[in-house]
C-alpha positions in Angstrom: 17.1 16.9 -10.5 19.0 19.8 -8.7 22.6 20.4 -10.2 24.3 19.1 -7.4 22.5 15.6 -7.2 22.9 14.9 -10.8 25.9 12.4 -11.7 28.9 13.0 -13.3 29.3 12.3 -16.9 31.5 9.5 -15.9 29.4 7.8 -13.4 26.3 8.1 -15.6 28.3 6.0 -18.3 29.3 3.3 -15.7 25.8 3.1 -14.7 24.8 3.0 -18.2 27.3 0.1 -18.8 25.8 -1.7 -16.1 22.4 -1.5 -17.5 23.7 -3.0 -20.3 25.2 -5.6 -18.5 21.9 -6.3 -16.9 20.1 -6.5 -20.1 22.6 -9.1 -21.5 22.3 -11.1 -18.2 18.3 -11.0 -18.4 18.4 -11.5 -22.3 20.8 -14.8 -22.1 18.5 -16.1 -18.9 15.5 -15.9 -21.0 16.8 -18.2 -23.9 17.2 -21.2 -21.4 14.9 -23.7 -19.6 14.2 -22.5 -16.1 15.9 -25.2 -14.0 19.1 -24.6 -16.2 19.5 -21.3 -15.6 19.1 -21.7 -11.7 21.9 -24.4 -11.8 23.9 -22.2 -13.3 23.3 -19.3 -10.9 24.0 -22.0 -8.3 27.3 -23.2 -9.7 28.8 -19.8 -10.5 27.9 -18.5 -6.9 29.2 -21.5 -5.2 32.7 -21.1 -6.8 32.9 -17.1 -6.7 31.0 -16.7 -3.7 33.8 -18.0 -0.8 36.3 -15.8 -2.7 34.8 -12.4 -1.8 35.1 -10.8 1.4 31.4 -11.3 2.2 32.0 -14.9 2.8 33.7 -13.8 6.0 30.4 -12.0 6.9 28.3 -15.1 6.1 30.6 -17.2 8.4 30.5 -14.5 11.4 26.7 -14.5 10.7 26.3 -18.6 11.0 28.9 -18.8 14.1 26.8 -16.2 15.8 23.3 -18.1 15.2 24.8 -21.4 15.7 27.8 -21.4 17.8 27.8 -25.1 18.5 28.1 -25.9 15.0 31.1 -28.1 14.1 33.4 -26.6 11.6 32.5 -29.0 8.9 29.0 -28.2 9.0 29.7 -24.5 9.0 31.5 -25.2 5.8 29.0 -27.3 4.2 26.5 -24.8 5.4 28.5 -21.7 3.8 28.6 -23.8 0.8 24.9 -24.7 0.5 23.9 -20.6 1.1 26.3 -19.4 -1.4 24.5 -21.8 -4.1 21.0 -20.9 -3.0 22.0 -17.2 -3.3 23.2 -18.0 -7.1 19.9 -19.6 -7.7 18.0 -16.5 -6.4 20.3 -14.3 -8.8 19.6 -16.5 -11.3 16.3 -16.9 -11.4 15.5 -13.0 -11.1 15.3 -12.3 -14.8 12.8 -15.2 -15.5 10.7 -14.8 -12.1 7.5 -14.3 -14.6 8.1 -17.6 -16.2 8.2 -19.1 -13.3 5.4 -17.9 -11.6 3.2 -18.3 -14.8 4.1 -22.1 -14.5 1.3 -23.6 -11.6 3.4 -26.6 -11.2 6.5 -24.5 -9.8 4.8 -22.5 -7.2 2.9 -24.1 -4.5 0.6 -21.8 -2.0 0.5 -23.6 1.6 -2.8 -22.1 3.4 -3.6 -20.0 0.2 -7.3 -19.6 1.8 -6.1 -17.2 4.1 -4.8 -15.1 1.1 -8.3 -15.4 -0.8 -10.1 -14.5 2.6 -8.1 -11.5 2.7 -8.9 -10.8 -1.1 -12.4 -11.4 -0.5 -13.3 -9.4 2.3 -11.2 -6.7 1.6 -9.1 -7.2 4.6 -6.1 -4.6 5.6 -3.1 -6.4 7.0 0.6 -6.1 7.1 2.4 -9.0 5.5 5.8 -9.8 7.1 8.5 -11.9 5.8 12.2 -12.3 5.4 15.1 -13.2 2.8 14.3 -16.7 2.4 15.1 -18.3 -0.8 13.5 -16.9 -3.6 11.7 -14.0 -2.0 10.6 -12.1 -5.0 7.8 -15.2 -5.2 6.2 -13.7 -2.2 5.0 -10.4 -3.3 3.9 -12.0 -6.8 1.7 -14.6 -4.9 0.1 -11.8 -3.0 -0.6 -9.9 -5.7 -2.2 -12.6 -8.0 -4.7 -13.5 -4.9 -6.0 -10.2 -6.1 -4.9 -8.3 -3.1 -4.0 -4.8 -3.5 -0.8 -4.3 -1.8 2.1 -2.1 -1.4 5.4 -3.8 -1.7 8.5 -1.9 -0.1 11.7 -1.9 -1.8 15.3 -0.6 -1.6 16.1 1.1 -4.8 19.5 0.3 -6.1 22.0 3.1 -6.5 22.1 2.8 -10.4 18.7 4.5 -11.5 18.9 2.9 -15.0 19.0 -0.7 -13.6 16.4 0.1 -10.8 14.1 0.9 -13.7 15.0 -2.5 -15.3 14.1 -4.0 -11.8 11.2 -2.3 -11.6 10.1 -3.6 -15.1 10.7 -7.2 -14.1 8.5 -6.8 -11.1 5.8 -5.8 -13.4 6.5 -8.6 -15.7 5.0 -10.7 -13.1 2.2 -8.5 -11.5 3.8 -6.3 -8.9 2.8 -2.7 -9.9 2.5 -0.9 -6.3 6.0 0.2 -4.8 6.8 1.8 -1.8 10.3 2.8 -1.4 11.9 2.3 2.0 12.2 5.8 4.2 10.3 8.3 5.2 8.5 9.2 2.0 7.8 5.1 1.8 6.6 5.1 5.3 4.1 7.9 4.6 2.6 5.8 1.3 2.2 2.7 3.3 0.4 4.5 6.3 -1.8 6.3 3.4 -2.4 2.9 2.0 -3.4 1.3 5.3 -5.7 4.1 5.8 -7.4 3.2 2.6 -7.9 -0.4 3.8 -5.4 -1.9 1.7 -2.4 -3.9 2.7 1.4 -3.4 2.9 4.2 -6.1 2.9 7.3 -5.8 4.2 10.9 -7.8 4.4 11.6 -7.5 8.4 15.0 -9.6 9.2 17.6 -6.9 8.2 19.6 -4.3 10.2 17.8 -1.4 10.9 19.7 1.6 12.2 17.9 3.1 15.2 15.3 0.5 15.0 14.3 -1.7 18.2 16.7 -3.9 19.9 15.3 -7.2 20.3 17.3 -10.4 20.3 17.7 -12.9 16.9 19.8 -16.1 18.0 20.2 -14.5 21.4 21.9 -11.6 20.7 20.4 -8.2 20.4 20.1 -6.7 16.9 18.4 -3.5 15.6 15.1 -4.4 13.9 12.5 -2.0 12.1 9.6 -1.3 14.4 7.3 -0.2 11.1 5.4 -3.5 10.7 4.4 -3.7 14.5 3.6 0.0 14.4 1.7 -0.4 11.5 -0.5 -3.2 12.8 -0.7 -1.3 16.3 -1.9 2.0 14.8 -4.8 0.5 12.8 -5.8 -2.4 15.0 -4.9 -5.3 12.4 -2.4 -8.4 12.1 0.6 -9.2 10.9 0.2 -12.1 8.6 4.0 -13.9 8.2 4.9 -15.6 5.0 7.8 -17.7 3.8 9.2 -19.1 0.7 10.9 -22.4 0.7 12.9 -24.1 -2.2 11.5 -27.6 -2.9 13.9 -28.2 -5.9 15.6 -26.2 -8.2 13.1 -23.5 -9.2 10.2 -25.1 -7.7 9.2 -23.5 -4.4 6.6 -23.7 -1.7 4.8 -20.4 -0.3 3.6 -20.4 3.2 1.2 -18.3 4.8 1.7 -18.7 8.5 -0.6 -17.8 11.4 -1.4 -14.6 12.1 0.6 -12.6 14.5 -2.2 -10.2 16.5 -0.5 -7.7 18.7 -2.0 -6.9 22.2 -2.5 -3.3 22.5 -2.0 -2.4 26.4 -2.0 1.4 26.1 1.7 1.5 26.1 2.6 1.7 22.6 6.5 1.6 23.2 6.5 -1.0 24.9 3.5 -2.9 22.5 6.0 -2.3 19.7 8.9 -3.7 21.4 6.9 -6.8 21.9 5.8 -7.3 18.6 9.4 -6.5 17.3 10.3 -9.6 19.7 7.6 -11.8 18.1 8.6 -10.8 14.5 12.3 -11.9 15.2 11.4 -15.2 17.1 9.3 -15.7 13.6 12.4 -15.3 11.4 14.6 -17.2 13.9 12.3 -20.1 13.7 12.3 -20.0 10.0 16.0 -19.6 9.8 16.5 -23.1 12.2 14.3 -24.5 9.9 15.8 -23.8 6.6 19.4 -22.3 7.3 20.8 -22.5 3.8 18.1 -20.5 2.4 18.5 -17.3 4.5 20.3 -14.5 3.4 23.3 -14.8 5.5 26.0 -12.5 3.7 23.9 -9.2 5.1 25.5 -7.6 8.2 22.6 -8.4 10.5 24.1 -7.9 13.9 25.9 -4.7 15.6 29.1 -3.5 14.1 30.8 -4.3 16.7 30.1 -8.2 16.2 32.1 -7.9 12.7 34.8 -5.8 14.3 35.3 -8.3 16.8 35.8 -10.9 14.6 38.1 -9.1 12.2 40.5 -8.9 15.1 
């Protein structure tokens, strides 16, 4: 690493303290029953979440998506999404224990995953930040599918190493970082006949403008571009929370994009179909989406502050 890229001693010390805190939380979480850990996360986030500045972001997002929702229902949804977010955070250190218990993860349309593994199909899995979203890649890998999973590295390299180690515990081995290098690795994987999996519901600056709840937002074109380039389907998946730390993973019907010869227009059409899928899932189970992310253009949030 170049000297200019090395963190200062103070920064590295802060990072190491954060990593120790991560270790302590992981150690404690693994001492207690799974549902107790999940309940604790819900309780803590339910109290602290509304006190953060992110609460305003979540409220703005909900009002964009559901402009006619009465104030009391907006407040109820805000409370519910904080509790759901707290469950996800608390469950992350024990996801391997959750996935190892077959009574906790139901897979709908598992036959599609079995066919992909059996026939060694190459597909682009897509999903969004629904419920405990980390369960989706684990289900793909446990089905016997060779798949590159995209991820965004944390700023703290020590914590990032621990997160990767946690994912190793439930079987995820192949990672492609978000960005140019990651995109090239995904293309190489698809060229080898493997699969890739991407979250496609967050803001992507410079991406395709496509409507989500009737408001245009920048969306990553990567999944649609990959599917068109290799002539393979998008396979949408979603994770639903049934009760506490019990989940349903749904493998939805393939999205097959039309190749008209106009690549840019075909990618835009693909992105619009992806956003339509995401919107349908969010409408179905709104409390389980990641509302704390600034999904729409920045001016939407600036107007909300004025």
